[in-house]
Every structure is written in structure tokens, then in C-alpha cells.
DRENDO-1510 file (C-alpha; in Angstrom, 1 decimal, always signed):
<recs>
REC; n; res; u; v; w
REC; 1; UNK; +78.2; +96.1; +126.4 .
REC; 2; UNK; +79.6; +94.2; +129.3 .
REC; 3; UNK; +82.9; +95.7; +130.5 .
REC; 4; UNK; +84.2; +92.2; +131.6 .
REC; 5; UNK; +83.6; +90.8; +128.1 .
REC; 6; UNK; +85.4; +93.8; +126.5 .
REC; 7; UNK; +88.3; +93.4; +128.9 .
REC; 8; UNK; +88.5; +89.7; +128.1 .
REC; 9; UNK; +88.4; +90.5; +124.4 .
REC; 10; UNK; +91.3; +93.0; +124.8 .
REC; 11; UNK; +93.4; +90.5; +126.8 .
REC; 12; UNK; +92.9; +87.9; +124.1 .
REC; 13; UNK; +94.1; +90.3; +121.4 .
REC; 14; UNK; +97.1; +91.2; +123.5 .
REC; 15; UNK; +98.1; +87.5; +124.1 .
REC; 16; UNK; +97.6; +86.5; +120.5 .
REC; 17; UNK; +99.8; +89.4; +119.3 .
REC; 18; UNK; +102.5; +88.3; +121.7 .
REC; 19; UNK; +102.2; +84.8; +120.4 .
REC; 20; UNK; +102.6; +86.2; +116.9 .
REC; 21; UNK; +105.7; +88.1; +118.0 .
REC; 22; UNK; +107.0; +84.9; +119.5 .
REC; 23; UNK; +106.3; +83.0; +116.3 .
REC; 24; UNK; +108.1; +85.7; +114.3 .
REC; 25; UNK; +111.2; +85.6; +116.6 .
REC; 26; UNK; +111.3; +81.8; +116.4 .
REC; 27; UNK; +111.3; +82.0; +112.6 .
REC; 28; UNK; +114.1; +84.6; +112.7 .
REC; 29; UNK; +116.2; +82.2; +114.8 .
REC; 30; UNK; +115.6; +79.5; +112.3 .
REC; 31; UNK; +116.5; +81.8; +109.4 .
REC; 32; UNK; +119.6; +83.0; +111.2 .
REC; 33; UNK; +120.8; +79.4; +111.6 .
REC; 34; UNK; +120.1; +78.7; +107.9 .
REC; 35; UNK; +122.1; +81.8; +106.7 .
REC; 36; UNK; +125.5; +80.0; +106.3 .
REC; 37; UNK; +123.9; +77.3; +104.2 .
REC; 38; UNK; +122.0; +80.0; +102.1 .
REC; 39; UNK; +125.2; +82.0; +101.7 .
REC; 40; UNK; +127.0; +78.9; +100.3 .
REC; 41; UNK; +124.1; +77.8; +98.0 .
REC; 42; UNK; +123.4; +81.3; +96.7 .
REC; 43; UNK; +126.9; +82.7; +96.8 .
REC; 44; UNK; +125.6; +85.9; +98.3 .
REC; 45; UNK; +128.5; +87.7; +100.1 .
REC; 46; UNK; +126.0; +90.2; +101.6 .
REC; 47; UNK; +125.0; +87.5; +104.1 .
REC; 48; UNK; +128.5; +87.4; +105.5 .
REC; 49; UNK; +127.8; +90.2; +108.0 .
REC; 50; UNK; +125.1; +88.1; +109.6 .
REC; 51; UNK; +127.4; +85.1; +109.8 .
REC; 52; UNK; +130.5; +87.1; +111.1 .
REC; 53; UNK; +128.4; +88.6; +113.9 .
REC; 54; UNK; +126.6; +85.4; +114.7 .
REC; 55; UNK; +127.2; +85.5; +118.5 .
REC; 56; UNK; +126.0; +89.1; +118.8 .
REC; 57; UNK; +122.9; +88.4; +116.8 .
REC; 58; UNK; +122.3; +85.2; +118.8 .
REC; 59; UNK; +122.5; +87.0; +122.1 .
REC; 60; UNK; +120.2; +89.8; +120.8 .
REC; 61; UNK; +117.6; +87.3; +119.5 .
REC; 62; UNK; +117.8; +85.3; +122.7 .
REC; 63; UNK; +117.0; +88.4; +124.9 .
REC; 64; UNK; +114.0; +89.2; +122.7 .
REC; 65; UNK; +112.8; +85.6; +122.8 .
REC; 66; UNK; +113.2; +85.4; +126.5 .
REC; 67; UNK; +111.3; +88.6; +127.2 .
REC; 68; UNK; +108.4; +87.4; +125.0 .
REC; 69; UNK; +108.6; +84.0; +126.7 .
REC; 70; UNK; +108.3; +85.6; +130.2 .
REC; 71; UNK; +105.3; +87.7; +129.0 .
REC; 72; UNK; +103.3; +85.0; +127.2 .
REC; 73; UNK; +103.7; +81.5; +128.7 .
REC; 74; UNK; +103.2; +82.1; +132.5 .
REC; 75; UNK; +100.1; +84.2; +131.7 .
REC; 76; UNK; +98.7; +81.5; +129.3 .
REC; 77; UNK; +99.4; +78.8; +131.9 .
REC; 78; UNK; +97.6; +80.7; +134.6 .
REC; 79; UNK; +94.7; +81.4; +132.2 .
REC; 80; UNK; +94.3; +78.0; +130.5 .
REC; 81; UNK; +96.2; +75.5; +132.8 .
REC; 82; UNK; +97.8; +73.9; +129.8 .
REC; 83; UNK; +101.1; +72.6; +131.1 .
REC; 84; UNK; +102.3; +71.2; +127.8 .
REC; 85; UNK; +102.8; +74.6; +126.1 .
REC; 86; UNK; +104.7; +75.8; +129.2 .
REC; 87; UNK; +107.0; +72.7; +129.2 .
REC; 88; UNK; +107.6; +72.8; +125.5 .
REC; 89; UNK; +108.4; +76.5; +125.5 .
REC; 90; UNK; +110.7; +76.1; +128.6 .
REC; 91; UNK; +112.7; +73.4; +126.9 .
REC; 92; UNK; +113.0; +75.6; +123.8 .
REC; 93; UNK; +114.2; +78.6; +125.8 .
REC; 94; UNK; +116.7; +76.3; +127.6 .
REC; 95; UNK; +118.1; +75.0; +124.4 .
REC; 96; UNK; +118.5; +78.5; +123.0 .
REC; 97; UNK; +120.3; +79.6; +126.2 .
REC; 98; UNK; +122.7; +76.6; +126.1 .
REC; 99; UNK; +123.3; +77.3; +122.4 .
REC; 100; UNK; +124.9; +80.7; +123.5 .
REC; 101; UNK; +127.8; +78.7; +125.0 .
REC; 102; UNK; +128.2; +76.3; +122.1 .
REC; 103; UNK; +130.0; +76.6; +118.7 .
REC; 104; UNK; +129.6; +74.9; +115.3 .
REC; 105; UNK; +127.0; +72.2; +114.7 .
REC; 106; UNK; +126.0; +71.8; +118.4 .
REC; 107; UNK; +125.1; +75.5; +118.5 .
REC; 108; UNK; +123.1; +75.2; +115.2 .
REC; 109; UNK; +121.2; +72.1; +116.3 .
REC; 110; UNK; +120.4; +73.4; +119.7 .
REC; 111; UNK; +119.2; +76.7; +118.2 .
REC; 112; UNK; +117.1; +75.0; +115.5 .
REC; 113; UNK; +115.5; +72.6; +117.9 .
REC; 114; UNK; +114.9; +75.3; +120.6 .
REC; 115; UNK; +113.4; +77.7; +118.1 .
REC; 116; UNK; +111.2; +75.0; +116.6 .
REC; 117; UNK; +109.9; +74.0; +120.1 .
REC; 118; UNK; +109.1; +77.7; +120.8 .
REC; 119; UNK; +107.4; +78.0; +117.4 .
REC; 120; UNK; +105.3; +75.0; +118.2 .
REC; 121; UNK; +104.4; +76.3; +121.7 .
REC; 122; UNK; +103.4; +79.8; +120.4 .
REC; 123; UNK; +101.4; +78.2; +117.6 .
REC; 124; UNK; +99.5; +76.0; +120.1 .
REC; 125; UNK; +98.8; +79.1; +122.2 .
REC; 126; UNK; +97.7; +81.1; +119.3 .
REC; 127; UNK; +95.2; +78.6; +118.0 .
REC; 128; UNK; +93.7; +77.7; +121.4 .
</recs>
């Protein structure tokens, strides 16, 4: 067994797991944005805690997303030299960051678009 091949194999598993974590976090952001709509449609008052503490949840999710972004995308760019995933993910993170300072529909749209861009970038990294 070649030690370099094994190291490469471990690195690939590590990066794919981080992309899966990123995909999960992006989906959580999208679900978080959809909660007010779901609460109205389903009349579930239990969702109110997530709506009332929206800013705190948004900040918490952004920090987790940003950490995963810093771990995954620079390493993938250095390894694969695919600039498109780095650009797409950077725009996604910027939109999520700007959404922290917005309210109402602009916050929701910025978060949905940013999370969708990150989801796309992580998916592209995961399949490549």
C-alpha cells in the first residue's frame, strides 16, 4: 500500500465530509428562511421560537457556514484550481453576511440566494 495514495484517500474523505456539512448548513439556512411561511401554512405555534429568535439563529448559522467556507473552498481551489466554485461560494457568503444587517424581505431574499449559491458550490465540489 502506497502511503501517498492512502493520504490522498484520507484527504478526499475529509474534504467530501466538509462539503456535506456545508450542504447541510445551507439547507438549514433555507429551512430557517421558510419557517415563517411554514408556520402560517401549518398553523404550528411551536415554530414561533425560531421566528422570534431569528437574528440569533441567523448569526449562529452564519458563523458555522463561514468556518466551513474557510476550511473547504480555499483548499479545494488550491487542489483543483477551479475558480468558479470559489467565486460562487464567496458571493454566497457575502450575501449571508449582508443579510445579517437587513430585515424583512431583503434579509430573506439575500439569505435564500446566498444559501442556494453555497449549496451549489458545495455540491459541485462534492461531485468533482
